[in-house]
C-alpha positions as a Markdown table, in Angstrom:
| # | Residue | x | y | z |
|---|---|---|---|---|
| 1 | Met | -8.6 | 1.2 | 19.6 |
| 2 | Thr | -7.5 | 0.1 | 16.1 |
| 3 | Gln | -4.4 | -2.1 | 16.1 |
| 4 | Phe | -2.0 | -2.0 | 13.2 |
| 5 | Ile | 0.8 | -4.3 | 12.1 |
| 6 | Lys | 3.9 | -2.5 | 13.2 |
| 7 | Asn | 6.7 | -4.7 | 11.9 |
| 8 | Ala | 6.2 | -3.8 | 8.2 |
| 9 | Trp | 7.4 | -1.3 | 5.6 |
| 10 | Tyr | 4.7 | 1.2 | 4.7 |
| 11 | Val | 4.8 | 3.9 | 2.0 |
| 12 | Ala | 5.4 | 7.3 | 3.6 |
| 13 | Gly | 5.0 | 9.0 | 0.2 |
| 14 | Phe | 6.3 | 9.2 | -3.3 |
| 15 | Glu | 9.8 | 10.6 | -3.2 |
| 16 | Arg | 8.6 | 13.8 | -5.0 |
| 17 | Glu | 6.4 | 14.6 | -2.0 |
| 18 | Phe | 9.5 | 15.4 | 0.2 |
| 19 | Asp | 11.8 | 18.4 | 0.0 |
| 20 | Asp | 14.0 | 20.3 | 2.5 |
| 21 | Gln | 11.0 | 21.6 | 4.4 |
| 22 | Leu | 9.6 | 19.9 | 7.5 |
| 23 | Arg | 6.5 | 18.0 | 6.7 |
| 24 | Arg | 4.2 | 16.2 | 9.1 |
| 25 | Val | 2.7 | 12.8 | 8.0 |
| 26 | Thr | 0.5 | 10.5 | 10.0 |
| 27 | Ile | 1.0 | 6.7 | 9.7 |
| 28 | Leu | -0.6 | 4.1 | 12.0 |
| 29 | Asp | -1.9 | 7.0 | 14.1 |
| 30 | Glu | 1.7 | 8.2 | 14.7 |
| 31 | His | 2.7 | 11.7 | 13.8 |
| 32 | Ile | 6.1 | 11.9 | 12.0 |
| 33 | Val | 8.1 | 14.8 | 10.8 |
| 34 | Met | 9.9 | 14.1 | 7.5 |
| 35 | Phe | 12.3 | 16.1 | 5.3 |
| 36 | Arg | 15.0 | 15.5 | 2.7 |
| 37 | Arg | 18.5 | 15.6 | 4.3 |
| 38 | Ser | 21.5 | 17.3 | 2.7 |
| 39 | Asp | 22.7 | 14.0 | 1.3 |
| 40 | Gly | 19.3 | 13.5 | -0.4 |
| 41 | Lys | 18.0 | 10.7 | 1.9 |
| 42 | Ile | 14.7 | 11.1 | 3.7 |
| 43 | Ala | 14.7 | 11.7 | 7.5 |
| 44 | Ala | 11.8 | 10.6 | 9.7 |
| 45 | Leu | 11.5 | 11.5 | 13.3 |
| 46 | Glu | 8.8 | 11.3 | 16.0 |
| 47 | Asp | 6.9 | 14.6 | 15.6 |
| 48 | Arg | 6.8 | 15.5 | 19.3 |
| 49 | Cys | 9.4 | 17.1 | 21.4 |
| 50 | Pro | 9.9 | 15.2 | 24.7 |
| 51 | His | 10.0 | 18.4 | 26.7 |
| 52 | Arg | 6.6 | 20.1 | 26.3 |
| 53 | Leu | 5.3 | 17.9 | 23.5 |
| 54 | Leu | 5.2 | 20.6 | 20.8 |
| 55 | Pro | 5.3 | 18.9 | 17.3 |
| 56 | Leu | 8.8 | 19.3 | 15.9 |
| 57 | Ser | 7.2 | 20.1 | 12.5 |
| 58 | Lys | 6.2 | 23.5 | 14.1 |
| 59 | Gly | 9.9 | 24.2 | 14.7 |
| 60 | Lys | 12.6 | 24.8 | 12.1 |
| 61 | Arg | 15.3 | 23.0 | 10.3 |
| 62 | Ile | 18.9 | 23.9 | 11.0 |
| 63 | Gly | 21.1 | 21.9 | 8.6 |
| 64 | Asp | 20.3 | 18.3 | 9.2 |
| 65 | Thr | 18.8 | 18.9 | 12.6 |
| 66 | Val | 15.4 | 20.0 | 13.8 |
| 67 | Gln | 15.0 | 22.7 | 16.4 |
| 68 | Cys | 11.8 | 22.7 | 18.6 |
| 69 | Gly | 9.9 | 25.9 | 18.2 |
| 70 | Tyr | 9.0 | 26.1 | 21.9 |
| 71 | His | 12.3 | 26.0 | 23.9 |
| 72 | Gly | 14.9 | 25.2 | 21.2 |
| 73 | Leu | 15.8 | 21.6 | 22.0 |
| 74 | Thr | 17.5 | 20.3 | 18.9 |
| 75 | Phe | 17.6 | 16.8 | 17.5 |
| 76 | Asp | 19.7 | 15.1 | 14.7 |
| 77 | Cys | 18.4 | 12.7 | 12.1 |
| 78 | Ala | 19.1 | 9.8 | 14.5 |
| 79 | Gly | 16.7 | 11.3 | 17.1 |
| 80 | Lys | 19.5 | 12.3 | 19.5 |
| 81 | Cys | 19.3 | 15.6 | 21.3 |
| 82 | Thr | 22.3 | 17.8 | 20.3 |
| 83 | Arg | 21.4 | 20.9 | 22.2 |
| 84 | Val | 19.4 | 22.0 | 25.2 |
| 85 | Pro | 19.6 | 25.8 | 25.5 |
| 86 | Gly | 20.7 | 27.1 | 28.9 |
| 87 | Gln | 22.4 | 23.9 | 30.0 |
| 88 | Asp | 25.4 | 21.8 | 29.0 |
| 89 | Asn | 24.3 | 18.3 | 29.9 |
| 90 | Leu | 22.1 | 16.4 | 27.5 |
| 91 | Pro | 19.7 | 14.1 | 29.4 |
| 92 | Ala | 19.5 | 10.6 | 28.2 |
| 93 | Ser | 15.7 | 10.8 | 28.0 |
| 94 | Ala | 15.9 | 13.8 | 25.7 |
| 95 | Tyr | 15.5 | 12.0 | 22.4 |
| 96 | Val | 12.9 | 11.3 | 19.7 |
| 97 | His | 12.3 | 8.1 | 17.9 |
| 98 | Ala | 13.9 | 7.9 | 14.5 |
| 99 | Tyr | 12.2 | 5.7 | 11.8 |
| 100 | Pro | 14.3 | 3.9 | 9.2 |
| 101 | Thr | 13.4 | 4.9 | 5.6 |
| 102 | Glu | 14.3 | 3.6 | 2.2 |
| 103 | Thr | 13.6 | 5.1 | -1.2 |
| 104 | Arg | 13.3 | 2.9 | -4.3 |
| 105 | His | 11.7 | 3.6 | -7.8 |
| 106 | Gly | 10.6 | 7.0 | -6.6 |
| 107 | Ile | 8.8 | 5.6 | -3.6 |
| 108 | Thr | 9.8 | 6.3 | 0.0 |
| 109 | Trp | 9.1 | 3.5 | 2.5 |
| 110 | Ile | 9.2 | 3.8 | 6.3 |
| 111 | Trp | 9.6 | 1.0 | 9.0 |
| 112 | Met | 7.1 | 1.5 | 11.8 |
| 113 | Gly | 8.1 | -1.4 | 14.1 |
| 114 | Asp | 11.0 | -2.9 | 16.0 |
| 115 | Leu | 14.3 | -1.4 | 14.8 |
| 116 | Asp | 16.2 | -4.7 | 14.8 |
| 117 | Lys | 13.6 | -6.1 | 12.4 |
| 118 | Ala | 13.9 | -3.4 | 9.8 |
| 119 | Asp | 15.2 | -5.5 | 6.9 |
| 120 | Pro | 15.2 | -3.6 | 3.5 |
| 121 | Ala | 15.0 | -6.9 | 1.7 |
| 122 | Leu | 11.3 | -7.1 | 2.9 |
| 123 | Ile | 10.3 | -4.0 | 0.9 |
| 124 | Phe | 7.9 | -4.8 | -1.9 |
| 125 | Asp | 9.5 | -4.9 | -5.4 |
| 126 | Met | 8.8 | -6.2 | -8.9 |
| 127 | Pro | 11.3 | -6.9 | -11.7 |
| 128 | Glu | 9.1 | -4.8 | -14.1 |
| 129 | Phe | 10.2 | -1.7 | -12.3 |
| 130 | Thr | 13.6 | -1.8 | -14.0 |
| 131 | Asp | 12.7 | -3.9 | -17.1 |
| 132 | Pro | 13.1 | -1.7 | -20.2 |
| 133 | Ala | 10.2 | -3.5 | -21.9 |
| 134 | Trp | 7.8 | -1.9 | -19.4 |
| 135 | Ala | 6.8 | 1.6 | -18.7 |
| 136 | Val | 6.4 | 2.8 | -15.1 |
| 137 | His | 4.2 | 5.7 | -14.1 |
| 138 | Leu | 3.6 | 6.9 | -10.6 |
| 139 | Gly | 0.0 | 8.2 | -10.1 |
| 140 | Glu | -1.1 | 10.2 | -7.1 |
| 141 | Pro | -2.4 | 9.8 | -3.5 |
| 142 | Leu | -6.0 | 8.8 | -3.1 |
| 143 | Tyr | -7.3 | 10.0 | 0.3 |
| 144 | Leu | -10.1 | 7.7 | 1.7 |
| 145 | Lys | -12.2 | 8.1 | 4.8 |
| 146 | Ser | -12.1 | 4.4 | 5.3 |
| 147 | His | -10.4 | 1.8 | 7.4 |
| 148 | Tyr | -7.4 | 0.4 | 5.6 |
| 149 | Leu | -8.6 | -3.2 | 5.9 |
| 150 | Asn | -11.7 | -2.4 | 3.8 |
| 151 | Val | -9.5 | -0.7 | 1.2 |
| 152 | Ala | -7.1 | -3.6 | 1.0 |
| 153 | Glu | -9.8 | -6.3 | 0.8 |
| 154 | Asn | -11.5 | -4.4 | -2.0 |
| 155 | Leu | -8.2 | -4.9 | -3.9 |
| 156 | Val | -8.4 | -8.7 | -3.6 |
| 157 | Asp | -12.0 | -8.9 | -4.8 |
| 158 | Pro | -12.5 | -9.3 | -8.5 |
| 159 | Ala | -16.2 | -9.8 | -8.1 |
| 160 | His | -16.9 | -6.1 | -7.4 |
| 161 | Val | -15.5 | -4.9 | -10.7 |
| 162 | Ser | -18.5 | -5.8 | -12.8 |
| 163 | Phe | -20.8 | -3.7 | -10.6 |
| 164 | Val | -18.6 | -0.8 | -9.4 |
| 165 | His | -16.5 | -0.2 | -12.6 |
| 166 | Pro | -18.8 | -1.1 | -15.5 |
| 167 | Thr | -17.4 | 1.4 | -17.9 |
| 168 | Thr | -13.7 | 1.2 | -17.2 |
| 169 | Leu | -12.4 | -2.1 | -15.7 |
| 170 | Gly | -15.4 | -4.4 | -15.9 |
| 171 | Ser | -18.6 | -5.3 | -17.7 |
| 172 | Ala | -21.7 | -7.5 | -17.2 |
| 173 | Ala | -19.9 | -10.3 | -19.0 |
| 174 | Ser | -18.0 | -11.1 | -15.8 |
| 175 | Glu | -20.9 | -11.0 | -13.3 |
| 176 | Asn | -21.3 | -14.8 | -13.0 |
| 177 | Val | -17.7 | -15.9 | -13.8 |
| 178 | Pro | -16.3 | -17.9 | -10.9 |
| 179 | Val | -13.5 | -16.4 | -8.8 |
| 180 | His | -10.4 | -18.6 | -8.1 |
| 181 | Val | -8.6 | -18.0 | -4.8 |
| 182 | Ser | -5.1 | -19.1 | -3.6 |
| 183 | Thr | -4.2 | -18.5 | 0.1 |
| 184 | Gly | -1.4 | -21.0 | 0.6 |
| 185 | Gly | 1.5 | -18.8 | 0.0 |
| 186 | Glu | 2.7 | -15.5 | 1.5 |
| 187 | Val | 0.6 | -13.6 | -1.0 |
| 188 | Ile | -3.2 | -14.0 | -1.2 |
| 189 | Thr | -4.3 | -14.2 | -4.9 |
| 190 | Ala | -7.8 | -14.1 | -6.4 |
| 191 | Trp | -8.3 | -14.3 | -10.2 |
| 192 | Arg | -10.6 | -15.1 | -13.0 |
| 193 | Trp | -10.7 | -15.1 | -16.8 |
| 194 | Ile | -13.5 | -13.8 | -19.0 |
| 195 | Met | -13.4 | -15.6 | -22.3 |
| 196 | Asp | -14.5 | -14.4 | -25.7 |
| 197 | Ala | -16.1 | -11.1 | -24.5 |
| 198 | Glu | -16.1 | -7.5 | -25.7 |
| 199 | Pro | -13.1 | -5.6 | -24.5 |
| 200 | Val | -13.8 | -3.4 | -21.5 |
| 201 | Gly | -13.4 | 0.4 | -21.7 |
| 202 | Phe | -9.7 | 0.4 | -20.6 |
| 203 | Phe | -8.7 | -2.0 | -23.4 |
| 204 | Lys | -10.9 | -0.4 | -26.0 |
| 205 | Ser | -8.7 | 2.7 | -25.5 |
| 206 | Phe | -5.3 | 1.0 | -25.2 |
| 207 | Gly | -5.5 | -2.4 | -26.7 |
| 208 | Gly | -6.4 | -1.6 | -30.3 |
| 209 | Phe | -8.7 | -4.7 | -30.4 |
| 210 | Thr | -11.2 | -5.0 | -33.3 |
| 211 | Gly | -13.0 | -8.1 | -32.0 |
| 212 | Asn | -13.7 | -10.0 | -28.8 |
| 213 | Val | -10.9 | -10.7 | -26.3 |
| 214 | Asp | -10.0 | -13.1 | -23.5 |
| 215 | Arg | -9.2 | -11.0 | -20.5 |
| 216 | Trp | -7.8 | -11.8 | -17.1 |
| 217 | His | -7.8 | -10.2 | -13.6 |
| 218 | Tyr | -5.3 | -11.4 | -11.0 |
| 219 | Tyr | -5.4 | -9.7 | -7.6 |
| 220 | His | -2.3 | -10.2 | -5.5 |
| 221 | Leu | -2.4 | -8.9 | -1.9 |
| 222 | His | 1.0 | -8.7 | -0.1 |
| 223 | Met | 0.9 | -8.4 | 3.7 |
| 224 | Pro | 0.0 | -6.1 | 5.3 |
| 225 | Cys | -1.6 | -3.9 | 2.6 |
| 226 | Thr | 0.2 | -3.7 | -0.8 |
| 227 | Ala | -2.0 | -4.8 | -3.8 |
| 228 | Val | -1.0 | -5.7 | -7.3 |
| 229 | Ile | -3.7 | -6.0 | -9.9 |
| 230 | Asp | -2.5 | -7.8 | -13.0 |
| 231 | Phe | -5.1 | -7.2 | -15.7 |
| 232 | Gly | -5.0 | -7.5 | -19.4 |
| 233 | Ser | -6.5 | -8.8 | -22.7 |
| 234 | Ala | -5.6 | -10.8 | -25.7 |
| 235 | Ala | -7.5 | -11.6 | -28.9 |
| 236 | Ala | -10.0 | -14.3 | -28.3 |
| 237 | Gly | -8.4 | -17.7 | -28.6 |
| 238 | Gln | -4.9 | -16.4 | -28.4 |
| 239 | Leu | -4.3 | -17.6 | -24.8 |
| 240 | Ala | -5.5 | -20.5 | -22.8 |
| 241 | Pro | -7.2 | -19.8 | -19.4 |
| 242 | Asp | -4.6 | -19.6 | -16.6 |
| 243 | Ala | -1.9 | -18.8 | -19.2 |
| 244 | Ser | 1.5 | -18.4 | -17.7 |
| 245 | Glu | 3.2 | -15.1 | -16.8 |
| 246 | Ala | 5.3 | -15.2 | -20.0 |
| 247 | Asp | 2.2 | -16.0 | -22.2 |
| 248 | Arg | 0.2 | -13.1 | -20.6 |
| 249 | Asn | 3.1 | -10.8 | -21.6 |
| 250 | Thr | 2.2 | -11.5 | -25.3 |
| 251 | Gly | -1.2 | -9.7 | -24.7 |
| 252 | Val | -1.8 | -6.1 | -23.5 |
| 253 | Arg | -0.9 | -6.3 | -19.8 |
| 254 | Ile | -1.0 | -3.7 | -17.1 |
| 255 | Phe | -0.1 | -3.9 | -13.4 |
| 256 | Ala | -2.1 | -1.5 | -11.3 |
| 257 | Ile | -0.3 | -1.2 | -8.0 |
| 258 | His | -1.9 | 0.1 | -4.8 |
| 259 | Leu | 0.5 | 1.1 | -2.0 |
| 260 | Ile | -1.9 | 1.5 | 1.0 |
| 261 | Thr | -0.9 | 3.5 | 4.0 |
| 262 | Pro | -3.1 | 3.3 | 7.1 |
| 263 | Val | -3.4 | 6.8 | 8.6 |
| 264 | Thr | -5.9 | 6.4 | 11.4 |
| 265 | Ala | -8.8 | 4.0 | 12.2 |
| 266 | Thr | -10.9 | 5.8 | 9.6 |
| 267 | Glu | -8.4 | 7.3 | 7.2 |
| 268 | Thr | -6.3 | 5.7 | 4.5 |
| 269 | Ile | -4.0 | 6.9 | 1.7 |
| 270 | Asp | -3.8 | 4.7 | -1.4 |
| 271 | Arg | -0.9 | 5.8 | -3.6 |
| 272 | Trp | -1.4 | 4.1 | -6.9 |
| 273 | Leu | 0.8 | 3.6 | -10.0 |
| 274 | His | 0.8 | 1.5 | -13.1 |
| 275 | Ile | 3.4 | -0.6 | -15.0 |
| 276 | Arg | 2.4 | -1.4 | -18.6 |
| 277 | Asn | 3.7 | -3.3 | -21.7 |
| 278 | Thr | 1.6 | -1.2 | -24.1 |
| 279 | Ala | 2.0 | 2.3 | -25.4 |
| 280 | Thr | 5.4 | 2.4 | -23.7 |
| 281 | Asp | 6.7 | 5.2 | -26.0 |
| 282 | Asp | 3.5 | 7.1 | -26.1 |
| 283 | Thr | 4.1 | 10.3 | -24.0 |
| 284 | Asp | 0.3 | 11.0 | -23.8 |
| 285 | Ala | -0.6 | 7.5 | -22.5 |
| 286 | Pro | 0.1 | 8.2 | -18.8 |
| 287 | Ala | -2.2 | 11.1 | -18.7 |
| 288 | Arg | -5.0 | 9.2 | -20.5 |
| 289 | Met | -4.6 | 6.2 | -18.3 |
| 290 | Asp | -4.5 | 8.4 | -15.2 |
| 291 | Ala | -7.9 | 9.9 | -16.2 |
| 292 | Met | -9.4 | 6.4 | -16.5 |
| 293 | Phe | -7.9 | 5.2 | -13.3 |
| 294 | Arg | -9.2 | 8.3 | -11.5 |
| 295 | Thr | -12.7 | 7.5 | -12.7 |
| 296 | Ala | -12.4 | 3.9 | -11.4 |
| 297 | Phe | -10.9 | 4.9 | -8.1 |
| 298 | Ala | -13.5 | 7.6 | -7.5 |
| 299 | Glu | -16.1 | 4.8 | -7.8 |
| 300 | Asp | -14.2 | 2.8 | -5.2 |
| 301 | Lys | -13.9 | 5.8 | -2.9 |
| 302 | Glu | -17.6 | 6.4 | -3.0 |
| 303 | Ile | -18.3 | 2.7 | -2.1 |
| 304 | Leu | -15.6 | 2.4 | 0.6 |
| 305 | Glu | -16.5 | 5.7 | 2.4 |
| 306 | Ala | -20.2 | 4.7 | 2.4 |
| 307 | Val | -19.3 | 1.3 | 3.9 |
| 308 | Gln | -17.2 | 3.0 | 6.6 |
| 309 | Glu | -20.0 | 5.4 | 7.5 |
| 310 | Glu | -22.4 | 2.4 | 7.9 |
| 311 | Glu | -19.9 | 0.4 | 10.0 |
| 312 | Ala | -19.8 | 3.3 | 12.5 |
| 313 | Arg | -23.5 | 3.2 | 13.0 |
| 314 | Pro | -25.4 | 0.7 | 15.3 |
| 315 | Ala | -26.2 | -2.5 | 13.6 |
| 316 | Arg | -29.4 | -4.6 | 14.0 |
| 317 | Arg | -27.6 | -7.8 | 12.9 |
| 318 | Arg | -24.3 | -9.1 | 11.7 |
| 319 | Pro | -23.2 | -8.7 | 8.1 |
| 320 | Ile | -23.4 | -11.9 | 6.0 |
| 321 | Arg | -20.6 | -13.4 | 3.9 |
| 322 | Ile | -21.0 | -15.1 | 0.5 |
| 323 | Ala | -18.9 | -17.4 | -1.7 |
| 324 | Ile | -17.0 | -14.5 | -3.4 |
| 325 | Asp | -15.6 | -13.4 | 0.0 |
| 326 | Lys | -13.1 | -16.2 | 0.4 |
| 327 | Ala | -10.0 | -14.0 | -0.4 |
| 328 | Pro | -11.1 | -11.1 | 1.8 |
| 329 | Leu | -11.8 | -13.4 | 4.7 |
| 330 | Ala | -8.4 | -15.1 | 4.3 |
| 331 | Tyr | -6.9 | -11.7 | 4.4 |
| 332 | Arg | -8.6 | -10.7 | 7.6 |
| 333 | Lys | -7.5 | -13.9 | 9.2 |
| 334 | Arg | -3.9 | -13.3 | 8.1 |
| 335 | Ile | -3.9 | -9.8 | 9.6 |
| 336 | Asn | -5.3 | -11.1 | 12.9 |
| 337 | Asp | -2.6 | -13.8 | 13.0 |
| 338 | Leu | 0.1 | -11.1 | 12.4 |
| 339 | Leu | -1.4 | -8.9 | 15.1 |
| 340 | Glu | -1.4 | -11.8 | 17.6 |
| 341 | Leu | 2.3 | -12.4 | 16.9 |
| 342 | Glu | 3.1 | -8.8 | 17.7 |
| 343 | Arg | 1.0 | -8.8 | 20.9 |
| 344 | Thr | 3.4 | -11.2 | 22.6 |
| 345 | Glu | 7.1 | -11.8 | 22.7 |
| 346 | Asp | 8.2 | -15.3 | 21.6 |
| 347 | Leu | 10.8 | -16.6 | 24.1 |
| 348 | Ala | 10.4 | -20.2 | 23.1 |
| 349 | Ser | 13.0 | -20.2 | 20.3 |
| 350 | Ala | 15.5 | -21.8 | 22.8 |
| 351 | Pro | 13.2 | -24.2 | 24.7 |
| 352 | Ser | 14.0 | -25.1 | 28.3 |
| 353 | Pro | 15.6 | -28.5 | 28.9 |
| 354 | Ala | 13.0 | -29.0 | 31.6 |
| 355 | Phe | 10.5 | -29.8 | 28.9 |
| 356 | Val | 10.5 | -32.4 | 26.2 |
| 357 | Tyr | 8.9 | -31.4 | 22.9 |
| 358 | His | 7.4 | -33.9 | 20.5 |
| 359 | Asp | 6.2 | -31.5 | 17.8 |
C-alpha cells in the first residue's frame, strides 16, 4: 500500500474548478466532496456517508449543507450531522471529516493531515505572485498515470531536459554540463548554467535574442511535492555563472511552477502555471507559452507513464543510479524521513526525569 505524507497542504484544484455544484476529487487515495459555499469559500468533506457509505457527492446540496442521496442524512460544512430523517436525536458518530482549505492566487489548497497542525503559513507562496513587475498565468491540470514521486523527482532533474525536451527547454549543448545540487536546506535545489550557447526554442520565441546566450536552470523542490523551475537566458557574457536572484532578473526569466497532487498509487495531477518577467503586457503571450509548455509536458508524460508501466512489471535486477541522480535520491530520502515521523507519535518532547539525556 502506498503511503503518503498526510501533514501537508496539497492543491485540490485551481479555484476556477469549483462552483456551487458537488464535485468529487481524490487526493492521497481519499475521496472528498468539494463545493463553493455561499460565502465564496471552498468546502471539503469526506465523500462517504457514515450510514450506508453512499458518496455524498451523489446526494444534493441544500444551502451550505449536503444531503445524502440514500436516506437523507444531512451534514454541514464542518462535517456535523444536522438532520437524521425519522428521528430527533443526532448520534455523535454521525459525522464526516471536514478538511481545512485555503485559496490564494487562484489556487485552492487542502490540508490532509492532523487538524491541529493545519497552519496556513505553511502554504507555498512566492513574492512574484503579487509583484506588478511579473505576470502570472495559471495553466491547466496535467493528468499522469504515474506515481507522484516519479513526477516530483523528474522536476528536480535538469539532466533529462537535453534528451526529453530538445526543441523547447533544452538542447544538446547542455548534455555534458555538470549539475550542481544543494540538499542542506528545507528545499532541495539542482541547477546548472549553459554558457555561450544558442538559445533554446522557448527563448528564441520570447527572448528576442540575436546571438548566443548564457542560460540557467534552477530546480527547487519543496516538500512534499511542489516544484519551482527557474529558467532563463541573458546575452552571452551579460551574467556570471551562479548570478544572484537580482542579476537573473535582468535577463529573460520564467518560473514554471508545478503543483503536484498525488491521487492514487499510480495517478497524479500536475497543475502547472508560470510567472514571467517578459512579455508582461502581451495578451497573446500566455496562449503561446501554454502551447510550448504543453509540448514539453506531453514529452514528460510519455516518459513518466512508460516508467510507471515498467515499474509494475517483474524485474530481473535492481535499477542503477548514476551521478546525476543525487537530487532525486535526496528527495526520496527526505520523503522517507517524513513518512517515518508520521508513522509514530513523538512523546519525548517532555523527557521523563527518570532518564538523564546528554545529547
